[in-house]
DSSP file (Angstrom, degrees, kcal/mol; ACC not computed):
  #  RESIDUE AA STRUCTURE BP1 BP2  ACC     N-H-->O    O-->H-N    N-H-->O    O-->H-N    TCO  KAPPA ALPHA  PHI   PSI    X-CA   Y-CA   Z-CA
    1    1 A X              0   0    0      0, 0.0     5,-0.0     0, 0.0   116,-0.0   0.000 360.0 360.0 360.0 132.8   -1.6   -8.2   -6.3
    2    2 A X        +     0   0    0      1,-0.1     3,-0.1     3,-0.0   111,-0.0   0.801 360.0  25.7 -70.2 -32.7    0.9  -10.7   -7.7
    3    3 A X  S    S+     0   0    0      1,-0.3     2,-0.3     2,-0.0    -1,-0.1   0.856 127.5  15.1-103.4 -42.3   -1.1  -12.4  -10.5
    4    4 A X  S    S-     0   0    0      3,-0.0    -1,-0.3     4,-0.0     2,-0.0  -0.985  75.7-119.4-136.7 142.5   -3.7   -9.9  -11.7
    5    5 A X     >  -     0   0    0     -2,-0.3     4,-2.6    -3,-0.1     5,-0.2  -0.265  35.6 -99.3 -79.4 172.9   -4.1   -6.2  -11.1
    6    6 A X  H  > S+     0   0    0      1,-0.2     4,-2.5     2,-0.2     5,-0.2   0.847 120.4  52.9 -61.4 -38.4   -7.1   -4.6   -9.3
    7    7 A X  H  > S+     0   0    0      2,-0.2     4,-2.5     1,-0.2    -1,-0.2   0.947 111.9  44.6 -63.4 -47.8   -8.8   -3.6  -12.5
    8    8 A X  H  > S+     0   0    0      2,-0.2     4,-2.7     1,-0.2    -2,-0.2   0.906 113.3  51.6 -63.5 -40.6   -8.7   -7.1  -14.0
    9    9 A X  H  X S+     0   0    0     -4,-2.6     4,-2.4     1,-0.2    -1,-0.2   0.922 110.7  48.5 -61.3 -43.4   -9.8   -8.6  -10.7
   10   10 A X  H  X S+     0   0    0     -4,-2.5     4,-2.3     2,-0.2    -2,-0.2   0.921 111.4  49.4 -63.2 -43.6  -12.7   -6.2  -10.6
   11   11 A X  H  X S+     0   0    0     -4,-2.5     4,-2.1     1,-0.2    -2,-0.2   0.914 110.8  50.8 -60.4 -43.6  -13.7   -7.1  -14.2
   12   12 A X  H  X S+     0   0    0     -4,-2.7     4,-1.5     1,-0.2    -2,-0.2   0.911 110.4  48.6 -62.2 -43.1  -13.5  -10.8  -13.4
   13   13 A X  H  X S+     0   0    0     -4,-2.4     4,-0.9     1,-0.2     3,-0.2   0.919 112.2  48.6 -62.3 -42.9  -15.7  -10.5  -10.4
   14   14 A X  H  < S+     0   0    0     -4,-2.3     3,-0.3    27,-0.2    -1,-0.2   0.853 111.8  49.7 -66.0 -35.0  -18.2   -8.5  -12.4
   15   15 A X  H  < S+     0   0    0     -4,-2.1    -1,-0.2     1,-0.2    -2,-0.2   0.746 102.1  62.0 -76.0 -23.6  -18.2  -11.0  -15.2
   16   16 A X  H  < S+     0   0    0     -4,-1.5     2,-0.3     1,-0.2    -1,-0.2   0.815 118.8   7.2 -74.4 -28.5  -18.7  -14.0  -13.0
   17   17 A X    ><  -     0   0    0     -4,-0.9     3,-0.8    -3,-0.3    -1,-0.2  -0.981  52.4-143.4-156.5 138.4  -22.1  -12.9  -11.7
   18   18 A X  T 3  S+     0   0    0     -2,-0.3    -1,-0.1     1,-0.3    -4,-0.1   0.651 106.2  56.8 -72.5 -13.9  -24.6  -10.2  -12.4
   19   19 A X  T 3  S+     0   0    0     -3,-0.0    -1,-0.3    -5,-0.0     2,-0.1  -0.319  78.3 153.7-112.3  47.0  -25.2  -10.1   -8.7
   20   20 A X    <   -     0   0    0     -3,-0.8     3,-0.1    -6,-0.2    -6,-0.1  -0.369  48.8-101.2 -76.6 156.6  -21.7   -9.4   -7.5
   21   21 A X        -     0   0    0      1,-0.1     2,-0.1    -2,-0.1    -1,-0.1  -0.304  50.4 -82.2 -69.1 160.2  -21.0   -7.7   -4.2
   22   22 A X        -     0   0    0     41,-0.1     2,-0.5    21,-0.1    -1,-0.1  -0.440  48.8-140.9 -61.8 135.2  -20.1   -4.0   -4.2
   23   23 A X  E     -a   43   0A   0     19,-0.5    21,-2.7    -2,-0.1    22,-1.2  -0.892  16.0-169.1-106.9 125.6  -16.4   -3.7   -5.0
   24   24 A X  E     -a   45   0A   0     -2,-0.5     2,-0.3    19,-0.2    22,-0.2  -0.952  19.4-143.8-110.6 109.8  -14.3   -1.1   -3.2
   25   25 A X  E     -a   46   0A   0     20,-2.7    22,-3.7    -2,-0.6     2,-0.5  -0.552   9.0-159.6 -77.4 135.4  -10.9   -0.9   -4.9
   26   26 A X  E     -a   47   0A   0     -2,-0.3     2,-0.4    20,-0.2    22,-0.2  -0.971  14.3-176.0-116.8 117.9   -7.8   -0.2   -2.7
   27   27 A X  E     -a   48   0A   0     20,-2.3    22,-2.7    -2,-0.5     3,-0.2  -0.927  25.8-159.5-121.4 135.5   -4.8    1.1   -4.6
   28   28 A X  S    S+     0   0    0     -2,-0.4     2,-0.4     1,-0.3    -1,-0.1   0.821  93.3  16.7 -78.2 -32.6   -1.3    1.9   -3.3
   29   29 A X  S    S+     0   0    0     19,-0.1     2,-0.5     2,-0.0    -1,-0.3  -0.878  81.7 175.9-145.8 103.7   -0.5    4.3   -6.1
   30   30 A X        -     0   0    0     -2,-0.4     2,-0.2    -3,-0.2    18,-0.0  -0.939  14.8-166.6-125.6 133.5   -3.4    5.6   -8.1
   31   31 A X     >  -     0   0    0     -2,-0.5     4,-2.5     1,-0.1     5,-0.2  -0.587  41.7-104.1-100.1 169.4   -3.7    8.1  -10.9
   32   32 A X  H  > S+     0   0    0      1,-0.2     4,-2.5    -2,-0.2     5,-0.2   0.904 124.1  52.0 -60.5 -40.1   -6.9    9.7  -12.1
   33   33 A X  H  > S+     0   0    0      2,-0.2     4,-2.1     1,-0.2    -1,-0.2   0.910 110.4  47.8 -63.3 -41.7   -6.9    7.4  -15.2
   34   34 A X  H  > S+     0   0    0      2,-0.2     4,-2.2     1,-0.2    -1,-0.2   0.900 109.7  53.5 -65.0 -40.1   -6.4    4.3  -12.9
   35   35 A X  H  X S+     0   0    0     -4,-2.5     4,-2.1     1,-0.2    -2,-0.2   0.933 110.1  47.1 -58.0 -47.3   -9.3    5.5  -10.7
   36   36 A X  H  X S+     0   0    0     -4,-2.5     4,-2.7     1,-0.2    -1,-0.2   0.857 108.9  55.0 -64.9 -35.1  -11.5    5.8  -13.8
   37   37 A X  H  X S+     0   0    0     -4,-2.1     4,-1.8     2,-0.2    -1,-0.2   0.906 107.7  49.8 -62.6 -41.4  -10.5    2.3  -15.0
   38   38 A X  H  X>S+     0   0    0     -4,-2.2     5,-2.4     2,-0.2     4,-0.6   0.916 112.4  46.1 -64.2 -43.0  -11.5    0.9  -11.7
   39   39 A X  H ><5S+     0   0    0     -4,-2.1     3,-1.1     1,-0.2    -2,-0.2   0.918 112.5  51.0 -65.4 -42.3  -14.9    2.5  -11.7
   40   40 A X  H 3<5S+     0   0    0     -4,-2.7    -1,-0.2     1,-0.3    -2,-0.2   0.827 105.9  57.0 -63.4 -30.6  -15.4    1.5  -15.4
   41   41 A X  H 3<5S-     0   0    0     -4,-1.8    -1,-0.3    -5,-0.2   -27,-0.2   0.643 132.7 -89.0 -76.3 -13.6  -14.5   -2.1  -14.4
   42   42 A X  T <<5S+     0   0    0     -3,-1.1   -19,-0.5    -4,-0.6    -3,-0.2   0.423  75.8 144.0 124.5  -1.2  -17.3   -2.1  -11.8
   43   43 A X  E   < -a   23   0A   0     -5,-2.4    -1,-0.3    -6,-0.2   -19,-0.2  -0.465  37.9-154.6 -69.7 141.3  -15.9   -0.7   -8.6
   44   44 A X  E    S+     0   0A   0    -21,-2.7     2,-0.3     1,-0.3   -20,-0.2   0.627  79.4   6.7 -89.1 -15.9  -18.4    1.4   -6.6
   45   45 A X  E     -a   24   0A   0    -22,-1.2   -20,-2.7    -7,-0.1     2,-0.4  -0.978  62.0-149.3-159.8 152.2  -15.6    3.2   -4.9
   46   46 A X  E     -a   25   0A   0     -2,-0.3     2,-0.5   -22,-0.2   -20,-0.2  -0.992  13.3-165.1-130.5 125.5  -11.8    3.5   -5.0
   47   47 A X  E     -a   26   0A   0    -22,-3.7   -20,-2.3    -2,-0.4     2,-0.3  -0.920  12.4-139.3-112.8 133.2   -9.8    4.3   -2.0
   48   48 A X  E     -a   27   0A   0     -2,-0.5     2,-0.4   -22,-0.2     4,-0.3  -0.620  32.0 -89.9 -88.9 148.1   -6.1    5.4   -2.1
   49   49 A X  S    S+     0   0    0    -22,-2.7   -19,-0.2    -2,-0.3     2,-0.2  -0.816 109.3  62.9 -95.2 144.2   -3.5    4.1    0.3
   50   50 A X  S    S-     0   0    0     -2,-0.4    74,-0.1    73,-0.2    -2,-0.1   0.360 102.4-131.9 -66.5 138.1   -2.5    5.2    2.8
   51   51 A X        -     0   0    0     72,-0.9     2,-1.0    -2,-0.2    -2,-0.1  -0.340   5.1-137.1 -67.6 140.3   -6.1    4.3    3.6
   52   52 A X     >  -     0   0    0     -4,-0.3     4,-2.5     1,-0.2     3,-0.2  -0.869  20.1-159.3 -92.0 100.5   -8.3    6.8    5.3
   53   53 A X  H  > S+     0   0    0     -2,-1.0     4,-2.5     1,-0.3     5,-0.2   0.831  87.1  53.3 -55.4 -37.2   -9.9    4.3    7.6
   54   54 A X  H  > S+     0   0    0      2,-0.2     4,-2.6     1,-0.2    16,-0.3   0.943 110.1  46.8 -65.9 -47.1  -12.9    6.5    8.3
   55   55 A X  H  > S+     0   0    0     -3,-0.2     4,-2.2     2,-0.2    -2,-0.2   0.907 113.5  49.4 -62.2 -40.8  -13.6    7.0    4.6
   56   56 A X  H  X S+     0   0    0     -4,-2.5     4,-2.4     2,-0.2    -2,-0.2   0.956 113.0  44.8 -63.1 -50.7  -13.3    3.2    4.0
   57   57 A X  H  X S+     0   0    0     -4,-2.5     4,-2.7     1,-0.2    -2,-0.2   0.906 114.5  49.6 -62.1 -41.5  -15.5    2.2    6.8
   58   58 A X  H  X S+     0   0    0     -4,-2.6     4,-2.3    -5,-0.2    -1,-0.2   0.852 108.7  53.1 -68.3 -32.5  -18.1    4.8    5.9
   59   59 A X  H  X S+     0   0    0     -4,-2.2     4,-2.2    -5,-0.2    -2,-0.2   0.928 110.8  47.5 -64.6 -44.3  -18.0    3.7    2.2
   60   60 A X  H  X S+     0   0    0     -4,-2.4     4,-1.1     1,-0.2    -2,-0.2   0.936 112.9  48.0 -61.8 -46.3  -18.7    0.1    3.4
   61   61 A X  H  <>S+     0   0    0     -4,-2.7     5,-2.9     1,-0.2     3,-0.3   0.896 109.7  53.3 -62.0 -39.1  -21.5    1.3    5.6
   62   62 A X  H ><5S+     0   0    0     -4,-2.3     3,-1.4     1,-0.2    -1,-0.2   0.909 109.3  48.1 -62.0 -43.1  -23.0    3.4    2.8
   63   63 A X  H 3<5S+     0   0    0     -4,-2.2    -1,-0.2     1,-0.3    -2,-0.2   0.653 108.5  54.2 -76.3 -14.2  -23.1    0.4    0.4
   64   64 A X  T 3<5S-     0   0    0     -4,-1.1    -1,-0.3    -3,-0.3    -2,-0.2   0.334 115.5-119.0 -92.8   5.7  -24.7   -1.7    3.1
   65   65 A X  T < 5 +     0   0    0     -3,-1.4     2,-0.5     1,-0.2    -3,-0.2   0.808  62.2 153.0  58.2  32.2  -27.4    1.0    3.4
   66   66 A X      < -     0   0    0     -5,-2.9    -1,-0.2    -6,-0.2    -2,-0.1  -0.799  39.8-152.6 -91.5 129.8  -26.4    1.5    7.0
   67   67 A X        +     0   0    0     -2,-0.5    -1,-0.1    -3,-0.1    -5,-0.1   0.540  61.9 105.6 -83.4  -6.2  -27.1    5.1    8.2
   68   68 A X        -     0   0    0     -7,-0.1     2,-0.4     1,-0.0    -2,-0.1  -0.317  54.5-156.8 -69.6 158.6  -24.4    5.1   10.8
   69   69 A X        -     0   0    0     -8,-0.0     2,-0.3    -7,-0.0    -2,-0.1  -0.994   9.5-137.1-139.3 133.4  -21.2    7.1   10.2
   70   70 A X        +     0   0    0     -2,-0.4   -12,-0.1   -16,-0.3     3,-0.1  -0.678  22.2 173.5 -88.1 139.0  -17.8    6.5   11.8
   71   71 A X        +     0   0    0     -2,-0.3     2,-0.4     1,-0.2    -1,-0.1   0.478  60.5  59.0-122.5  -7.9  -15.9    9.6   12.9
   72   72 A X        -     0   0    0    -18,-0.1     2,-0.2   -19,-0.1    -1,-0.2  -0.981  67.5-145.7-127.7 136.1  -12.9    8.2   14.8
   73   73 A X        -     0   0    0     -2,-0.4     2,-0.2    -3,-0.1     3,-0.0  -0.640  24.0-111.4 -94.6 154.0  -10.2    5.8   13.4
   74   74 A X    >   -     0   0    0     -2,-0.2     3,-0.8     1,-0.1     2,-0.2  -0.509  41.1 -98.5 -78.1 156.4   -8.5    3.1   15.4
   75   75 A X  T 3  S+     0   0    0      1,-0.2    -1,-0.1    -2,-0.2    51,-0.0  -0.520  99.3  28.7 -76.3 138.1   -4.8    3.6   16.2
   76   76 A X  T 3  S-     0   0    0     -2,-0.2    -1,-0.2    50,-0.1     3,-0.2   0.520 112.5 -78.7  97.8   6.8   -2.2    1.9   14.0
   77   77 A X    X   -     0   0    0     -3,-0.8     3,-1.0     1,-0.2     4,-0.3  -0.111  61.8 -58.6  90.6 168.8   -3.9    1.7   10.6
   78   78 A X  T 3  S+     0   0    0     46,-0.6     3,-0.4    45,-0.3    47,-0.2   0.843 131.9  35.2 -59.1 -42.1   -6.5   -0.6    9.1
   79   79 A X  T >> S+     0   0    0     45,-1.4     3,-2.0     1,-0.2     4,-1.8   0.329  81.2 109.7 -99.8   8.5   -4.7   -3.9    9.6
   80   80 A X  T <4 S+     0   0    0     -3,-1.0    -1,-0.2    44,-0.3    -2,-0.1   0.769  81.7  48.4 -59.2 -26.5   -2.9   -3.2   12.9
   81   81 A X  T 34 S+     0   0    0     -3,-0.4    -1,-0.3    -4,-0.3    -2,-0.1   0.572 110.5  52.8 -88.5  -8.2   -5.2   -5.7   14.7
   82   82 A X  T <4 S+     0   0    0     -3,-2.0     2,-0.4     1,-0.2    -2,-0.2   0.838 110.7  37.3 -94.2 -38.1   -4.6   -8.4   12.1
   83   83 A X  S  < S-     0   0    0     -4,-1.8    -1,-0.2     2,-0.0     2,-0.0  -0.925  85.0-116.8-119.6 139.9   -0.9   -8.7   11.8
   84   84 A X     >  -     0   0    0     -2,-0.4     4,-2.3     1,-0.1     5,-0.2  -0.282  24.8-114.1 -72.2 160.5    1.6   -8.3   14.7
   85   85 A X  H  > S+     0   0    0      1,-0.2     4,-2.5     2,-0.2     5,-0.2   0.870 118.8  54.5 -58.8 -38.2    4.1   -5.5   14.9
   86   86 A X  H  > S+     0   0    0      2,-0.2     4,-2.4     1,-0.2    -1,-0.2   0.898 107.6  48.7 -65.0 -41.2    6.8   -8.1   14.5
   87   87 A X  H  > S+     0   0    0      2,-0.2     4,-2.3     1,-0.2    -2,-0.2   0.897 111.9  49.6 -65.9 -40.4    5.3   -9.5   11.3
   88   88 A X  H  X S+     0   0    0     -4,-2.3     4,-2.5     2,-0.2    -2,-0.2   0.936 111.5  47.9 -63.9 -46.1    5.0   -6.1    9.9
   89   89 A X  H  X S+     0   0    0     -4,-2.5     4,-2.6     1,-0.2     5,-0.2   0.916 111.5  50.9 -61.6 -42.0    8.6   -5.2   10.7
   90   90 A X  H  X S+     0   0    0     -4,-2.4     4,-2.6     1,-0.2    -1,-0.2   0.903 110.3  49.5 -61.5 -41.2    9.7   -8.5    9.2
   91   91 A X  H  X S+     0   0    0     -4,-2.3     4,-2.1     2,-0.2    -2,-0.2   0.916 112.5  47.3 -66.2 -42.9    7.7   -7.8    5.9
   92   92 A X  H  X S+     0   0    0     -4,-2.5     4,-2.2     2,-0.2    -2,-0.2   0.932 114.3  46.2 -63.2 -46.5    9.2   -4.3    5.6
   93   93 A X  H  X S+     0   0    0     -4,-2.6     4,-2.7     2,-0.2    -2,-0.2   0.895 110.5  53.7 -64.2 -41.1   12.8   -5.5    6.2
   94   94 A X  H  X S+     0   0    0     -4,-2.6     4,-2.2    -5,-0.2    -1,-0.2   0.927 109.7  47.9 -60.0 -44.3   12.3   -8.4    3.8
   95   95 A X  H  X S+     0   0    0     -4,-2.1     4,-2.3     1,-0.2    -1,-0.2   0.891 111.6  50.0 -64.4 -39.5   11.2   -6.0    1.1
   96   96 A X  H  X S+     0   0    0     -4,-2.2     4,-2.6     2,-0.2    -2,-0.2   0.902 109.1  52.0 -65.0 -40.4   14.2   -3.7    1.8
   97   97 A X  H  X S+     0   0    0     -4,-2.7     4,-2.4     2,-0.2    -2,-0.2   0.919 110.7  48.0 -62.1 -42.7   16.6   -6.6    1.6
   98   98 A X  H  X S+     0   0    0     -4,-2.2     4,-2.6     2,-0.2    -1,-0.2   0.910 110.9  51.9 -62.1 -42.1   15.1   -7.6   -1.8
   99   99 A X  H  X S+     0   0    0     -4,-2.3     4,-2.5     1,-0.2    -2,-0.2   0.925 110.8  46.7 -61.1 -45.5   15.4   -4.0   -2.9
  100  100 A X  H  X S+     0   0    0     -4,-2.6     4,-2.9     2,-0.2     5,-0.2   0.910 111.5  51.8 -63.0 -42.8   19.1   -3.8   -1.9
  101  101 A X  H  X S+     0   0    0     -4,-2.4     4,-1.7     1,-0.2    -2,-0.2   0.936 112.1  45.6 -60.3 -46.7   19.8   -7.1   -3.6
  102  102 A X  H  <>S+     0   0    0     -4,-2.6     5,-2.9     2,-0.2     4,-0.2   0.893 113.8  48.9 -64.6 -40.6   18.2   -6.0   -6.9
  103  103 A X  H ><5S+     0   0    0     -4,-2.5     3,-1.3     1,-0.2    -2,-0.2   0.925 110.8  49.9 -66.7 -43.2   20.0   -2.6   -6.7
  104  104 A X  H 3<5S+     0   0    0     -4,-2.9    -1,-0.2     1,-0.3    -2,-0.2   0.828 113.2  46.9 -62.9 -31.5   23.4   -4.2   -6.1
  105  105 A X  T 3<5S-     0   0    0     -4,-1.7    -1,-0.3    -5,-0.2    -2,-0.2   0.413 109.8-124.8 -88.1   1.5   22.8   -6.6   -9.0
  106  106 A X  T < 5 +     0   0    0     -3,-1.3     2,-0.7     1,-0.2    -3,-0.2   0.855  62.0 147.9  54.1  36.7   21.7   -3.7  -11.2
  107  107 A X      < +     0   0    0     -5,-2.9     3,-0.2    -6,-0.2    -1,-0.2  -0.895  19.9 170.3-105.2 107.8   18.5   -5.7  -11.8
  108  108 A X    >>  +     0   0    0     -2,-0.7     3,-0.9     1,-0.2     4,-0.6   0.546  53.9  90.7 -96.0  -9.2   15.6   -3.3  -12.3
  109  109 A X  T 34 S+     0   0    0      1,-0.3     4,-0.3     2,-0.1     3,-0.2   0.827  94.8  36.5 -62.8 -32.9   12.9   -5.7  -13.4
  110  110 A X  T 3> S+     0   0    0     -3,-0.2     4,-1.9     1,-0.2    -1,-0.3   0.489  91.5  91.3 -98.1  -2.8   11.6   -6.4   -9.9
  111  111 A X  H <> S+     0   0    0     -3,-0.9     4,-2.8     1,-0.2     5,-0.3   0.893  81.7  56.1 -60.8 -41.9   12.0   -3.0   -8.4
  112  112 A X  H  X S+     0   0    0     -4,-0.6     4,-2.6     1,-0.2    -1,-0.2   0.922 109.1  46.4 -58.2 -46.3    8.5   -1.8   -9.3
  113  113 A X  H  > S+     0   0    0     -4,-0.3     4,-2.6     2,-0.2    -1,-0.2   0.903 112.5  49.7 -65.4 -41.2    6.8   -4.7   -7.5
  114  114 A X  H  X S+     0   0    0     -4,-1.9     4,-2.4     2,-0.2    -2,-0.2   0.930 112.7  46.9 -63.8 -44.2    9.0   -4.3   -4.4
  115  115 A X  H  X S+     0   0    0     -4,-2.8     4,-2.7     1,-0.2    -2,-0.2   0.903 111.6  51.9 -62.6 -41.2    8.2   -0.5   -4.3
  116  116 A X  H  X S+     0   0    0     -4,-2.6     4,-2.6    -5,-0.3    -2,-0.2   0.916 109.6  49.5 -60.7 -43.5    4.5   -1.3   -4.8
  117  117 A X  H  X S+     0   0    0     -4,-2.6     4,-2.5     2,-0.2    -2,-0.2   0.913 111.1  48.9 -61.8 -43.4    4.6   -3.8   -1.9
  118  118 A X  H  X S+     0   0    0     -4,-2.4     4,-2.5     2,-0.2    -2,-0.2   0.924 111.1  50.7 -61.3 -44.0    6.3   -1.2    0.4
  119  119 A X  H  X S+     0   0    0     -4,-2.7     4,-2.5     1,-0.2    -2,-0.2   0.924 110.1  50.2 -59.9 -44.5    3.7    1.4   -0.6
  120  120 A X  H  X S+     0   0    0     -4,-2.6     4,-3.1     2,-0.2     5,-0.2   0.926 110.4  48.3 -60.5 -46.5    0.9   -1.0    0.2
  121  121 A X  H  X S+     0   0    0     -4,-2.5     4,-1.7     1,-0.2     6,-0.2   0.913 111.8  50.3 -61.1 -42.4    2.3   -1.9    3.6
  122  122 A X  H  <>S+     0   0    0     -4,-2.5     5,-2.7     1,-0.2     4,-0.2   0.913 114.3  44.4 -61.9 -42.7    2.8    1.8    4.4
  123  123 A X  H ><5S+     0   0    0     -4,-2.5     3,-1.2     1,-0.2   -72,-0.9   0.920 111.0  52.2 -69.2 -44.4   -0.8    2.5    3.4
  124  124 A X  H 3<5S+     0   0    0     -4,-3.1   -45,-1.4     1,-0.3   -46,-0.6   0.829 117.3  39.1 -62.3 -30.5   -2.4   -0.4    5.2
  125  125 A X  T 3<5S-     0   0    0     -4,-1.7    -1,-0.3    -5,-0.2    -2,-0.2   0.267 110.3-115.4-108.1  11.8   -0.7    0.4    8.4
  126  126 A X  T < 5 +     0   0    0     -3,-1.2     2,-1.3    -4,-0.2    -3,-0.2   0.815  59.7 152.6  64.3  32.8   -1.0    4.2    8.3
  127  127 A X     >< +     0   0    0     -5,-2.7     4,-2.2    -6,-0.2    -1,-0.2  -0.627   8.7 165.0 -96.0  76.4    2.7    4.8    8.1
  128  128 A X  H  > S+     0   0    0     -2,-1.3     4,-2.0     1,-0.2    -1,-0.2   0.831  70.6  52.1 -68.0 -34.3    2.6    8.1    6.2
  129  129 A X  H  > S+     0   0    0      2,-0.2     4,-1.9     1,-0.2    -1,-0.2   0.926 111.6  47.3 -67.3 -43.4    6.2    9.2    6.9
  130  130 A X  H  > S+     0   0    0      1,-0.2     4,-2.3     2,-0.2    -2,-0.2   0.904 109.6  54.2 -62.3 -41.7    7.5    5.8    5.6
  131  131 A X  H  X S+     0   0    0     -4,-2.2     4,-2.6     1,-0.2    -1,-0.2   0.908 106.8  51.5 -59.9 -42.0    5.3    6.2    2.6
  132  132 A X  H  X S+     0   0    0     -4,-2.0     4,-2.3     1,-0.2    -1,-0.2   0.884 109.1  50.7 -63.2 -39.0    6.8    9.6    1.8
  133  133 A X  H  X S+     0   0    0     -4,-1.9     4,-1.6     2,-0.2    -1,-0.2   0.893 110.6  48.4 -66.0 -39.1   10.3    8.1    2.1
  134  134 A X  H  X S+     0   0    0     -4,-2.3     4,-2.8     2,-0.2    -2,-0.2   0.892 111.0  50.9 -67.8 -39.7    9.4    5.3   -0.3
  135  135 A X  H  X S+     0   0    0     -4,-2.6     4,-2.2     2,-0.2    -2,-0.2   0.900 108.2  53.0 -61.9 -41.0    7.9    7.9   -2.7
  136  136 A X  H  X S+     0   0    0     -4,-2.3     4,-0.7     1,-0.2    -1,-0.2   0.851 112.6  45.1 -63.0 -34.7   11.1    9.9   -2.5
  137  137 A X  H  X S+     0   0    0     -4,-1.6     4,-1.0     1,-0.1    -2,-0.2   0.920 112.3  51.6 -72.7 -44.0   13.0    6.8   -3.4
  138  138 A X  H  < S+     0   0    0     -4,-2.8     3,-0.5     1,-0.2     4,-0.4   0.881  97.9  65.3 -62.6 -42.1   10.7    5.9   -6.2
  139  139 A X  H  < S+     0   0    0     -4,-2.2     3,-0.2     1,-0.2    -1,-0.2   0.899 119.5  14.1 -53.7 -52.8   10.6    9.2   -8.1
  140  140 A X  H >X S+     0   0    0     -4,-0.7     3,-2.3    -3,-0.2     4,-1.0   0.360  88.1 112.7-108.2   9.3   14.3    9.3   -9.2
  141  141 A X  T 3< S+     0   0    0     -4,-1.0     3,-0.4    -3,-0.5    -1,-0.1   0.798  76.2  56.8 -58.0 -28.9   15.6    5.7   -8.7
  142  142 A X  T 34 S+     0   0    0     -4,-0.4    -1,-0.3    -3,-0.2    -2,-0.1   0.706 111.1  43.2 -71.5 -18.5   16.0    5.1  -12.4
  143  143 A X  T <4 S+     0   0    0     -3,-2.3    -1,-0.2     2,-0.1     2,-0.2   0.530  99.0  85.8-103.9  -9.4   18.3    8.1  -12.9
  144  144 A X  S  < S-     0   0    0     -4,-1.0     2,-0.1    -3,-0.4     0, 0.0  -0.562  79.6-109.6 -93.9 157.8   20.5    7.6   -9.8
  145  145 A X     >  -     0   0    0     -2,-0.2     4,-2.2     1,-0.1     5,-0.2  -0.325  37.4-101.2 -74.5 166.4   23.6    5.5   -9.5
  146  146 A X  H  > S+     0   0    0      1,-0.2     4,-2.8     2,-0.2     5,-0.2   0.910 121.7  52.8 -55.3 -47.0   23.5    2.4   -7.3
  147  147 A X  H  > S+     0   0    0      1,-0.2     4,-1.9     2,-0.2    -1,-0.2   0.895 109.0  49.1 -61.6 -41.6   25.3    4.1   -4.4
  148  148 A X  H  > S+     0   0    0      2,-0.2     4,-1.7     1,-0.2    -1,-0.2   0.897 112.7  47.9 -64.3 -41.2   22.7    6.9   -4.3
  149  149 A X  H  X S+     0   0    0     -4,-2.2     4,-2.3     1,-0.2    -2,-0.2   0.900 109.8  52.0 -65.3 -41.6   19.8    4.5   -4.4
  150  150 A X  H  X S+     0   0    0     -4,-2.8     4,-2.4     1,-0.2    -2,-0.2   0.858 106.3  54.9 -65.9 -33.4   21.4    2.4   -1.6
  151  151 A X  H  X S+     0   0    0     -4,-1.9     4,-2.0    -5,-0.2    -1,-0.2   0.909 108.3  48.5 -63.2 -41.1   21.7    5.5    0.5
  152  152 A X  H  X S+     0   0    0     -4,-1.7     4,-2.1     2,-0.2    -2,-0.2   0.904 110.7  50.6 -65.1 -40.5   18.0    6.2    0.1
  153  153 A X  H  X S+     0   0    0     -4,-2.3     4,-2.8     1,-0.2    -2,-0.2   0.905 108.7  52.4 -64.4 -38.8   17.2    2.6    1.0
  154  154 A X  H  X S+     0   0    0     -4,-2.4     4,-2.7     2,-0.2    -1,-0.2   0.891 107.0  52.5 -62.6 -39.1   19.4    2.9    4.1
  155  155 A X  H  X S+     0   0    0     -4,-2.0     4,-2.0     2,-0.2    -1,-0.2   0.907 111.3  46.8 -62.3 -41.0   17.5    6.1    5.1
  156  156 A X  H  X S+     0   0    0     -4,-2.1     4,-2.3     2,-0.2    -2,-0.2   0.925 112.0  50.5 -64.0 -45.3   14.2    4.1    4.8
  157  157 A X  H  X S+     0   0    0     -4,-2.8     4,-2.4     1,-0.2    -2,-0.2   0.902 109.5  50.7 -61.1 -42.4   15.7    1.2    6.8
  158  158 A X  H  X S+     0   0    0     -4,-2.7     4,-2.8     2,-0.2    -1,-0.2   0.897 108.5  52.4 -64.2 -41.2   16.8    3.6    9.5
  159  159 A X  H  X S+     0   0    0     -4,-2.0     4,-3.0     2,-0.2    -1,-0.2   0.933 109.6  49.1 -57.6 -46.0   13.3    5.1    9.7
  160  160 A X  H  X S+     0   0    0     -4,-2.3     4,-2.5     2,-0.2     5,-0.2   0.917 111.5  48.8 -61.4 -45.2   11.9    1.6   10.1
  161  161 A X  H  X S+     0   0    0     -4,-2.4     4,-2.2     1,-0.2    -1,-0.2   0.929 114.1  45.9 -60.4 -45.6   14.3    0.8   12.9
  162  162 A X  H  X S+     0   0    0     -4,-2.8     4,-2.3     1,-0.2    -2,-0.2   0.917 111.8  52.6 -62.7 -43.0   13.6    4.0   14.7
  163  163 A X  H  X S+     0   0    0     -4,-3.0     4,-2.0    -5,-0.2    -2,-0.2   0.922 113.7  41.2 -58.1 -47.9    9.9    3.6   14.3
  164  164 A X  H  X S+     0   0    0     -4,-2.5     4,-2.4     2,-0.2    -1,-0.2   0.806 111.2  56.3 -76.9 -27.9    9.8    0.1   15.7
  165  165 A X  H  X S+     0   0    0     -4,-2.2     4,-1.2    -5,-0.2    -1,-0.2   0.916 110.4  46.3 -64.8 -41.3   12.2    1.0   18.5
  166  166 A X  H  X S+     0   0    0     -4,-2.3     4,-0.7     2,-0.2    -2,-0.2   0.894 111.3  52.0 -64.9 -40.9    9.8    3.7   19.5
  167  167 A X  H >< S+     0   0    0     -4,-2.0     3,-0.8     1,-0.2    -2,-0.2   0.912 110.5  47.4 -60.4 -45.3    6.9    1.3   19.3
  168  168 A X  H 3< S+     0   0    0     -4,-2.4    -1,-0.2     1,-0.2    -2,-0.2   0.730 105.1  60.4 -72.9 -20.8    8.6   -1.3   21.5
  169  169 A X  H 3<        0   0    0     -4,-1.2    -1,-0.2     1,-0.2    -2,-0.2   0.702 360.0 360.0 -76.9 -19.3    9.5    1.4   24.1
  170  170 A X    <<        0   0    0     -3,-0.8    -1,-0.2    -4,-0.7    -2,-0.2   0.480 360.0 360.0 -77.4 360.0    5.9    2.2   24.6
């Protein structure tokens, strides 16, 4: 979230009204400490991305006191019916372009947000292989030279191109 993080958003919602709706936190990159912070802030559940659609829907049903339980996920991830494949591809490419620009300029201040955005997109759309590639980039990017980082970004870009070429062939 660009202005306030999930913990602060949760705290703000809880402070506005004693009768706030149940909050299910969705996190792209969550540690045990972050999970506990979300629960302490008032979230009734915290779901990690990539989202397990079945767990999320069942958590929502549980908090609605609905006795049904979902056992099958829809194809393409949670938001696949909301945003077109073209829009998703454009968002991923835009983030990779920003990443390359920042790396070429040796500007590290915005890298964390770009990586977070990529992780979120991967999680929302159930793109686990892409998420793993982004995680592989994120782990050592601060210790690698620009050229090594750019090679990793190119590997991610190639995966995205291959993924969407396969999608369009279907």
